[in-house]
C-alpha positions as CSV (number, residue, x, y, z in Angstrom):
1,M,-23.2,18.5,4.2
2,D,-21.5,17.8,7.6
3,S,-21.4,21.2,9.3
4,A,-18.3,20.0,11.2
5,H,-16.4,20.0,8.0
6,P,-17.1,23.2,6.1
7,W,-14.1,22.6,3.8
8,L,-16.4,20.0,2.0
9,S,-18.1,22.9,0.4
10,R,-15.3,23.1,-2.3
11,Y,-16.2,19.5,-3.6
12,S,-19.2,20.4,-5.6
13,A,-19.2,17.1,-7.7
14,W,-19.4,14.7,-4.8
15,V,-19.5,15.3,-1.1
16,P,-18.3,12.4,1.1
17,P,-20.2,11.8,4.2
18,A,-18.3,11.8,7.4
19,L,-18.0,8.4,9.2
20,P,-18.3,8.0,13.0
21,L,-15.0,7.9,14.7
22,P,-14.0,4.4,16.1
23,T,-14.6,3.7,19.7
24,R,-13.1,0.3,19.7
25,S,-9.7,-1.3,19.1
26,M,-9.1,-3.5,16.0
27,I,-8.8,-6.6,18.3
28,D,-12.2,-5.8,19.8
29,I,-13.6,-5.5,16.3
30,F,-12.1,-8.8,15.2
31,E,-13.3,-10.6,18.3
32,T,-16.8,-9.2,17.8
33,T,-16.9,-10.6,14.2
34,A,-15.5,-13.9,15.3
35,A,-18.1,-14.3,18.0
36,A,-21.0,-13.3,15.6
37,R,-20.0,-15.7,12.8
38,P,-17.6,-18.3,14.2
39,E,-18.0,-20.8,11.4
40,A,-17.8,-18.3,8.6
41,P,-14.6,-18.4,6.5
42,A,-12.0,-15.9,7.6
43,I,-9.2,-17.0,5.3
44,H,-9.0,-19.0,2.1
45,H,-5.3,-20.1,1.9
46,F,-4.8,-21.9,-1.4
47,D,-7.3,-24.7,-1.2
48,R,-7.8,-24.6,2.6
49,T,-10.4,-22.5,4.5
50,I,-9.9,-21.3,8.0
51,T,-12.9,-20.1,10.0
52,F,-13.1,-17.1,12.3
53,A,-13.4,-19.5,15.3
54,E,-10.2,-21.3,14.3
55,L,-8.3,-18.1,13.6
56,N,-9.4,-16.6,17.0
57,R,-8.3,-19.8,18.8
58,R,-4.9,-19.6,17.2
59,G,-4.6,-16.0,18.1
60,E,-5.3,-16.8,21.7
61,Q,-2.7,-19.5,21.6
62,M,-0.2,-17.0,20.2
63,A,-1.2,-14.6,23.0
64,S,-0.4,-17.3,25.5
65,W,3.0,-18.0,23.9
66,L,3.8,-14.2,24.0
67,A,2.6,-14.0,27.6
68,R,4.8,-16.9,28.6
69,H,7.8,-15.0,27.2
70,G,7.0,-11.8,29.0
71,I,5.7,-9.9,26.0
72,G,2.9,-7.4,26.9
73,K,1.5,-3.9,26.5
74,A,3.3,-1.7,24.1
75,D,6.1,-4.3,23.4
76,R,7.0,-4.7,19.7
77,V,6.5,-8.0,17.9
78,A,8.1,-8.2,14.5
79,V,6.8,-10.5,11.8
80,V,8.7,-11.5,8.7
81,T,6.5,-13.9,6.6
82,Q,4.8,-14.0,3.3
83,N,1.0,-13.7,2.8
84,D,0.1,-16.7,4.9
85,P,-2.2,-17.3,7.9
86,E,0.7,-17.2,10.4
87,F,1.0,-13.4,9.8
88,L,-2.6,-13.0,11.0
89,V,-2.2,-15.3,13.9
90,A,0.9,-13.4,15.0
91,Q,-0.9,-10.1,14.7
92,L,-3.9,-11.2,16.7
93,G,-1.7,-12.6,19.4
94,A,0.2,-9.4,19.6
95,W,-3.0,-7.3,19.7
96,K,-4.5,-9.5,22.4
97,R,-1.5,-8.8,24.6
98,G,-1.6,-5.0,23.8
99,A,1.6,-5.3,21.8
100,I,2.6,-3.4,18.7
101,L,3.0,-5.3,15.4
102,V,6.1,-4.6,13.3
103,P,5.6,-6.1,9.9
104,L,8.9,-6.5,8.0
105,N,9.7,-7.2,4.3
106,P,10.9,-10.9,3.9
107,M,13.2,-9.6,1.1
108,F,15.3,-7.6,3.7
109,K,19.0,-8.4,3.7
110,A,21.0,-8.5,6.9
111,K,21.8,-4.7,7.1
112,E,18.1,-3.8,6.5
113,L,16.8,-6.3,9.0
114,D,19.4,-5.1,11.6
115,Y,18.2,-1.5,11.2
116,H,14.5,-2.3,11.5
117,L,14.9,-4.6,14.6
118,H,17.1,-2.1,16.4
119,D,15.0,0.9,15.5
120,S,11.8,-0.7,16.6
121,G,13.3,-2.4,19.6
122,A,11.3,-5.5,18.8
123,R,11.4,-8.0,21.6
124,A,9.7,-10.9,19.8
125,L,10.0,-12.2,16.2
126,V,7.8,-14.5,14.1
127,A,9.8,-15.4,11.0
128,L,9.9,-17.7,8.1
129,S,12.1,-20.7,9.0
130,A,14.4,-20.2,6.1
131,Y,14.7,-16.5,6.8
132,Y,15.6,-17.1,10.4
133,S,18.3,-19.6,9.5
134,A,19.7,-17.2,6.9
135,H,19.8,-14.2,9.3
136,R,20.3,-15.9,12.7
137,T,23.6,-13.9,13.4
138,T,21.8,-10.6,12.8
139,I,18.8,-11.7,14.9
140,D,20.9,-12.9,17.8
141,A,22.6,-9.5,17.9
142,S,19.3,-7.6,18.0
143,P,17.0,-6.8,20.8
144,V,14.8,-9.8,20.0
145,E,14.4,-12.1,23.0
146,C,12.2,-14.9,21.6
147,V,11.6,-16.3,18.1
148,L,8.9,-18.4,16.6
149,T,9.5,-19.7,13.1
150,T,7.0,-20.5,10.4
151,G,6.9,-22.0,6.9
152,D,7.3,-25.7,7.7
153,G,3.7,-26.8,7.4
154,E,3.2,-28.6,10.6
155,G,6.6,-27.4,11.9
156,T,7.7,-25.2,14.6
157,F,5.1,-22.5,14.6
158,N,2.0,-24.9,14.7
159,A,3.8,-27.3,17.0
160,A,4.7,-24.5,19.5
161,L,1.1,-23.1,19.4
162,D,-0.4,-26.6,19.9
163,L,1.3,-26.7,23.3
164,E,-0.5,-23.5,24.4
165,A,-3.8,-23.7,26.1
166,P,-6.0,-20.6,25.2
167,D,-6.6,-18.7,28.3
168,P,-8.1,-15.3,27.5
169,A,-8.7,-14.5,31.2
170,R,-5.0,-14.7,31.8
171,T,-3.5,-13.4,28.6
172,R,-5.9,-10.8,27.2
173,V,-5.2,-7.2,28.2
174,P,-7.5,-4.2,27.6
175,V,-6.7,-2.4,24.4
176,G,-8.4,0.9,23.4
177,P,-8.7,2.9,20.1
178,E,-5.9,5.2,21.1
179,D,-3.3,2.5,21.6
180,A,-0.7,1.8,19.0
181,A,-1.5,-1.2,16.8
182,E,1.2,-1.3,14.2
183,L,4.6,0.2,13.5
184,V,4.8,0.2,9.7
185,Y,8.0,1.4,8.1
186,T,8.0,3.8,5.1
187,S,9.6,2.4,2.0
188,G,12.7,4.4,2.4
189,T,12.8,5.7,-1.2
190,T,14.2,9.0,0.1
191,G,16.4,7.9,3.0
192,N,16.3,5.6,6.0
193,P,12.8,4.1,6.6
194,K,10.8,5.6,9.4
195,G,8.4,3.7,11.5
196,A,4.9,5.3,11.2
197,I,2.8,4.6,14.2
198,G,-0.6,3.3,13.4
199,L,-3.2,3.6,16.2
200,H,-6.1,1.1,16.5
201,R,-8.5,3.9,15.6
202,N,-6.5,5.0,12.5
203,I,-6.8,1.5,11.1
204,A,-10.4,1.0,12.1
205,L,-11.5,4.2,10.5
206,N,-9.9,3.5,7.2
207,A,-11.2,-0.1,7.2
208,D,-14.6,1.5,7.5
209,V,-13.8,3.8,4.6
210,F,-13.2,0.7,2.5
211,R,-16.4,-0.9,3.7
212,V,-18.5,2.2,2.9
213,W,-16.9,3.6,-0.3
214,M,-16.2,0.2,-1.9
215,Q,-19.4,-1.3,-0.6
216,I,-17.9,-4.3,1.0
217,G,-20.4,-6.5,2.7
218,E,-22.2,-9.9,2.5
219,G,-20.9,-11.9,-0.5
220,D,-17.7,-10.0,-1.0
221,V,-14.3,-11.8,-1.1
222,I,-11.0,-9.9,-0.7
223,L,-8.1,-11.0,-2.9
224,G,-4.9,-10.6,-0.9
225,A,-2.7,-9.5,-3.8
226,P,-0.6,-6.8,-1.9
227,P,2.0,-8.0,0.7
228,L,0.6,-8.1,4.2
229,F,3.6,-6.1,5.5
230,H,2.5,-3.1,3.5
231,I,-0.1,-0.7,4.7
232,T,-2.4,-1.6,1.9
233,G,-2.4,-5.3,2.8
234,L,-2.8,-4.4,6.5
235,V,-5.9,-2.2,6.0
236,A,-7.5,-3.1,2.7
237,G,-6.9,-6.7,3.3
238,I,-6.7,-7.8,7.0
239,A,-8.5,-5.0,8.8
240,L,-11.3,-5.0,6.2
241,C,-11.7,-8.7,6.7
242,Y,-11.9,-8.3,10.5
243,L,-14.5,-5.5,10.3
244,T,-16.8,-6.9,7.6
245,G,-16.3,-10.7,7.9
246,A,-15.5,-10.8,4.1
247,P,-13.0,-13.7,3.7
248,L,-9.4,-12.9,2.7
249,V,-7.8,-15.0,0.0
250,L,-4.1,-15.6,0.7
251,Y,-1.5,-17.5,-1.5
252,H,2.0,-16.8,-0.1
253,R,3.2,-14.3,-2.6
254,F,2.1,-12.6,-5.8
255,D,2.6,-14.3,-9.2
256,T,0.3,-14.0,-12.1
257,A,-0.6,-17.7,-12.5
258,T,-1.6,-18.2,-8.8
259,T,-3.3,-14.8,-8.7
260,L,-5.5,-15.7,-11.6
261,R,-6.3,-19.1,-10.2
262,M,-7.2,-17.9,-6.8
263,A,-9.3,-15.1,-8.1
264,E,-11.4,-17.5,-10.2
265,Q,-11.5,-20.3,-7.6
266,W,-12.7,-18.2,-4.7
267,K,-14.7,-15.7,-6.8
268,A,-12.9,-12.7,-5.5
269,T,-14.8,-9.4,-5.7
270,F,-12.4,-6.8,-4.3
271,C,-8.7,-6.1,-4.7
272,V,-6.3,-3.2,-4.2
273,A,-2.9,-3.8,-6.0
274,A,0.0,-1.9,-7.4
275,I,-0.5,-1.0,-11.1
276,T,2.6,-3.1,-11.8
277,A,0.6,-6.1,-10.7
278,Y,-2.3,-5.3,-13.0
279,I,0.2,-4.8,-15.8
280,A,1.7,-8.2,-15.2
281,L,-1.7,-9.9,-15.1
282,M,-2.8,-8.1,-18.3
283,N,0.3,-9.3,-20.1
284,D,0.1,-12.9,-19.0
285,P,-1.0,-14.9,-22.1
286,A,-2.9,-17.2,-19.8
287,A,-5.1,-14.5,-18.4
288,R,-8.8,-14.9,-19.3
289,P,-11.7,-12.5,-18.6
290,E,-13.4,-15.4,-16.7
291,A,-10.8,-15.1,-14.0
292,F,-11.9,-11.5,-13.4
293,A,-15.6,-12.0,-13.9
294,T,-16.5,-11.4,-10.2
295,L,-13.7,-9.0,-9.5
296,T,-15.7,-5.9,-10.1
297,K,-14.1,-3.8,-7.4
298,C,-10.5,-3.4,-8.7
299,Y,-8.4,-0.6,-7.1
300,S,-4.8,0.4,-7.7
301,G,-2.6,2.6,-5.5
302,G,1.0,3.1,-4.5
303,A,2.2,4.4,-7.8
304,P,0.9,6.6,-10.6
305,V,-1.6,5.0,-12.9
306,A,-1.5,5.9,-16.6
307,P,-4.9,6.3,-18.2
308,G,-3.8,4.1,-21.1
309,I,-3.1,1.2,-18.8
310,V,-6.6,1.4,-17.3
311,A,-8.1,1.3,-20.9
312,Q,-5.9,-1.6,-21.9
313,F,-6.8,-3.6,-18.8
314,R,-10.5,-3.1,-19.3
315,A,-10.2,-4.1,-22.9
316,R,-8.1,-7.3,-22.1
317,L,-9.8,-8.5,-18.9
318,G,-13.1,-6.7,-18.7
319,Q,-12.7,-4.6,-15.5
320,Y,-12.2,-0.9,-14.7
321,I,-9.3,-0.1,-12.4
322,H,-10.4,2.5,-9.9
323,N,-7.6,4.8,-8.9
324,I,-6.7,5.3,-5.2
325,Y,-4.1,7.1,-3.2
326,G,-2.7,6.8,0.3
327,L,0.4,6.7,2.4
328,T,1.8,4.7,5.2
329,E,1.2,7.9,7.2
330,S,-2.4,8.0,6.3
331,N,-3.0,4.4,7.1
332,S,-3.8,3.5,3.5
333,P,-6.4,5.6,1.7
334,S,-6.6,9.3,1.7
335,H,-8.2,9.7,-1.8
336,A,-10.2,7.3,-3.7
337,T,-12.4,7.0,-6.8
338,P,-15.9,6.2,-5.7
339,L,-17.0,2.7,-6.9
340,D,-19.8,4.1,-9.1
341,A,-17.5,6.6,-10.8
342,E,-14.6,6.7,-13.2
343,A,-11.7,9.0,-12.5
344,P,-11.3,12.0,-14.9
345,V,-8.1,12.9,-16.7
346,D,-6.5,16.2,-16.1
347,P,-6.5,18.0,-19.6
348,A,-3.4,20.0,-18.7
349,S,-1.1,17.2,-17.6
350,G,-2.8,14.0,-18.8
351,A,-2.8,12.6,-15.3
352,L,-5.5,10.3,-14.1
353,A,-7.2,11.6,-11.0
354,I,-6.2,9.8,-7.7
355,G,-9.7,10.3,-6.5
356,L,-11.6,12.5,-4.0
357,P,-10.7,12.9,-0.4
358,I,-12.1,10.2,1.8
359,P,-14.5,10.9,4.6
360,N,-13.2,12.8,7.6
361,L,-10.1,13.9,5.8
362,E,-9.1,17.4,4.7
363,A,-6.9,17.9,1.8
364,R,-5.4,20.9,0.0
365,I,-2.6,22.1,-2.3
366,V,0.1,24.3,-0.9
367,D,2.9,26.2,-2.3
368,L,6.1,24.2,-2.9
369,T,8.2,26.7,-1.0
370,D,5.7,28.2,1.4
371,P,3.4,25.5,2.8
372,A,1.4,28.2,4.6
373,R,0.0,29.4,1.3
374,E,-2.9,27.3,-0.1
375,L,-3.2,27.4,-3.9
376,P,-6.4,27.7,-5.9
377,P,-7.8,24.9,-8.1
378,G,-5.7,24.2,-11.2
379,E,-2.4,25.3,-9.7
380,A,0.3,22.7,-9.0
381,G,1.8,22.4,-5.5
382,E,2.4,20.0,-2.7
383,L,-0.4,17.8,-1.4
384,A,-1.1,18.4,2.3
385,M,-3.7,16.7,4.4
386,R,-4.9,16.1,7.9
387,G,-7.6,14.0,9.7
388,P,-8.3,11.3,12.2
389,Q,-6.8,8.6,10.0
390,M,-3.4,10.3,9.9
391,F,-0.6,8.8,11.9
392,P,0.4,10.5,15.2
393,G,4.1,10.5,14.3
394,Y,7.3,8.5,13.5
395,W,8.7,6.1,16.1
396,N,11.4,7.8,18.2
397,K,11.8,10.5,15.6
398,P,10.3,13.7,16.9
399,E,12.4,15.8,14.5
400,A,11.3,13.9,11.4
401,T,7.6,14.1,12.7
402,A,7.9,17.8,13.1
403,A,9.5,18.3,9.7
404,A,6.7,16.4,8.0
405,H,4.0,18.6,9.4
406,H,3.2,22.3,8.9
407,G,0.9,24.7,10.8
408,D,-2.1,23.1,12.5
409,G,-1.4,19.5,11.9
410,W,-1.1,19.4,8.1
411,F,1.0,16.6,6.8
412,L,3.2,17.4,3.9
413,T,3.2,14.4,1.5
414,G,6.1,15.4,-0.7
415,D,3.9,14.7,-3.7
416,V,3.3,17.5,-6.3
417,A,-0.5,17.6,-7.1
418,V,-3.3,19.6,-8.5
419,M,-6.9,19.9,-7.5
420,D,-9.6,20.8,-10.1
421,A,-12.6,22.9,-9.6
422,A,-14.8,19.9,-8.9
423,G,-12.6,18.6,-6.1
424,W,-10.7,15.8,-7.9
425,F,-7.0,15.5,-7.1
426,Y,-4.2,14.6,-9.5
427,I,-0.6,13.7,-8.7
428,V,1.9,15.3,-10.9
429,D,5.0,13.6,-9.4
430,R,7.3,13.5,-6.4
431,K,8.9,16.8,-5.5
432,K,12.3,15.1,-5.5
433,D,11.9,13.5,-9.0
434,M,11.4,16.8,-10.8
435,I,13.8,17.2,-13.8
436,V,15.0,20.7,-14.8
437,A,16.0,20.6,-18.5
438,S,17.2,23.9,-20.0
439,G,15.5,25.7,-17.2
440,F,12.1,24.0,-17.8
441,K,10.5,21.7,-15.3
442,V,9.8,18.2,-16.5
443,W,7.7,15.8,-14.4
444,P,8.7,12.1,-15.1
445,R,5.1,10.9,-14.8
446,D,4.0,13.2,-17.6
447,V,6.6,11.5,-20.0
448,E,5.8,8.0,-18.6
449,D,2.1,8.3,-19.4
450,L,2.9,9.0,-23.0
451,L,5.3,6.1,-23.3
452,Y,2.7,3.8,-22.1
453,Q,0.6,4.7,-25.2
454,H,3.3,3.1,-27.4
455,P,2.1,-0.4,-28.2
456,A,5.5,-2.1,-27.4
457,V,6.0,-0.6,-23.9
458,R,5.3,-2.8,-21.0
459,E,6.9,-0.8,-18.2
460,C,8.8,2.4,-18.1
461,A,10.5,4.9,-15.8
462,V,11.9,8.3,-16.5
463,I,14.8,10.1,-14.7
464,G,16.9,13.2,-15.3
465,V,20.6,12.6,-16.1
466,P,23.4,15.3,-16.1
467,D,23.8,17.1,-19.4
468,E,26.6,19.7,-20.0
469,Y,24.3,21.9,-22.3
470,R,20.8,21.5,-20.7
471,G,21.9,20.9,-17.1
472,E,19.7,17.8,-17.1
473,T,18.2,15.8,-19.9
474,V,15.4,13.3,-19.9
475,K,16.2,9.6,-20.0
476,A,13.7,6.7,-20.4
477,F,14.2,3.2,-19.2
478,I,11.8,0.8,-20.9
479,A,10.9,-2.8,-20.5
480,L,9.2,-4.1,-23.7
481,K,6.3,-6.4,-24.2
482,A,7.2,-10.0,-25.2
483,G,7.9,-10.2,-28.9
484,A,8.7,-6.5,-29.3
485,E,12.4,-6.7,-28.6
486,A,13.5,-7.4,-32.1
487,T,11.4,-4.7,-33.8
488,T,11.5,-1.8,-31.4
489,T,14.4,0.7,-31.4
490,A,15.5,3.7,-29.2
491,D,15.1,5.9,-32.3
492,E,11.5,4.8,-32.7
493,I,10.7,5.6,-29.1
494,I,12.4,8.9,-29.3
495,A,10.5,9.8,-32.5
496,F,7.3,8.7,-30.9
497,T,7.7,11.1,-28.0
498,R,9.1,13.9,-30.0
499,E,6.0,14.1,-32.0
500,R,3.8,14.3,-29.0
501,L,5.7,16.3,-26.3
502,A,7.3,19.7,-26.0
503,A,10.9,19.8,-27.1
504,Y,12.3,20.1,-23.6
505,K,10.2,17.1,-22.4
506,Y,10.9,14.2,-24.8
507,P,13.7,11.7,-23.8
508,R,16.9,12.2,-25.7
509,L,18.2,9.0,-24.2
510,V,16.4,5.5,-24.1
511,E,17.8,2.4,-22.5
512,F,16.0,-1.0,-22.7
513,V,15.9,-3.1,-19.6
514,A,14.4,-6.5,-18.7
515,E,12.6,-5.1,-15.7
516,I,12.1,-1.7,-14.1
517,P,13.5,-1.9,-10.5
518,K,10.6,-1.9,-8.0
519,T,10.0,-2.0,-4.2
520,A,8.4,-5.1,-2.8
521,T,5.1,-3.2,-3.1
522,G,5.3,-2.5,-6.8
523,K,6.6,1.1,-6.7
524,F,9.1,1.9,-9.4
525,L,12.5,2.9,-7.9
526,R,13.8,5.6,-10.0
527,R,16.7,6.2,-7.7
528,A,18.0,2.7,-8.5
529,L,18.2,3.8,-12.2
530,K,20.3,6.8,-11.4
531,G,23.2,4.5,-10.5
């Protein structure tokens, strides 16, 4: 056991070894990999392969373009693209200049785009051509001074970079592990999004966690299913590729048919995706186990995972989904199920464990109203954590940074969780989503896990709605599997849950919907259902 981390003694079932703290920036790590294996594939983009040498050269040209427009150390470079090579080129160019990448969601409307550009103070923007055309008025009124557009094949982006002569001696600036690498905005599910600052060392450390815990090395291929603007895509996709040399499979944006084809064509071995993506793949009639034959390292994070879905996916496509947990503020993983383990199920709540704390990270459960009081195993409270992979703060928001922390650097996640005696952690739900029905606490995830056991349920989300008698009552929104619409009724669903849940827990109201509202990263948006 690492004597520097005596807290590890509580994890009797499995003690994670500490990893050395990074001493290099992510751009140094990438350039080392590119120099060592220049002709190796860095990206498989649909049917095209891009080598590390080609990607590095394009990054140098991007750095030259940024330098010519006066973009340098600590400036912010915003990127609004899909999962395409241009995203990585823009990132590498920014990092070579010591700039901070600001990845943005291409689904943003004008108001959202305006907020993010002004809040980050981005001076440069790389955007899809169609997106720039649609939002030019907003962009022109923002701090952005220079724009490069992508998405036209051999269009503006490539044509502009072709004019740039790579000149690292002129454009490359020193970048260290303590420098800011990315400004990744929270999803904003509980208010205005906040820009979480990711240092180069934060990202490098968690990329190394993926390398060690998920055993990524020679022969591995990363399936780029999560969006690159999300922390999962940035760390479990791009940073892991840069660190290990494992190629990253990109295909613009997620859809089941293309994902299945890309996984099989490029023999993908590793993927982290939202559980909603796995549900969609499992329910695609064209999905065959052969497409997942090599994808033996499946992980899911970003939303609670019902044990029943894991079992159904393995029965349908032959692979076990390992649970994982992390936040934008933790720079992707904070807890994970080791590759050679299967997550246990909490007998009290029925929740699937999110995993064990990753190396170098401390985690504990604290009282919901008094975060100074640590709770013993088996008792539900708020998940708190600290460690070298945690973000240093929110961009230009010292009050929000202070409010999110307690005591000696403990970050309060807002998630209600339980730790068992063996050190496994289980998420009960979000603090803000708790329902109080007739004075009893109801956690939506508890009800949702049971609903997924009904054979007709494809997706579901549970919320509390006002009730004159109970204060709140439980309402379930359900998207049914294909073919079940004509035979499944609300009364049937209510009867199914009433037989299996306490009287105060089962939903009195059921509404069928075509889809459950989601964020771009696959999280269910319960607040959108509250109307």
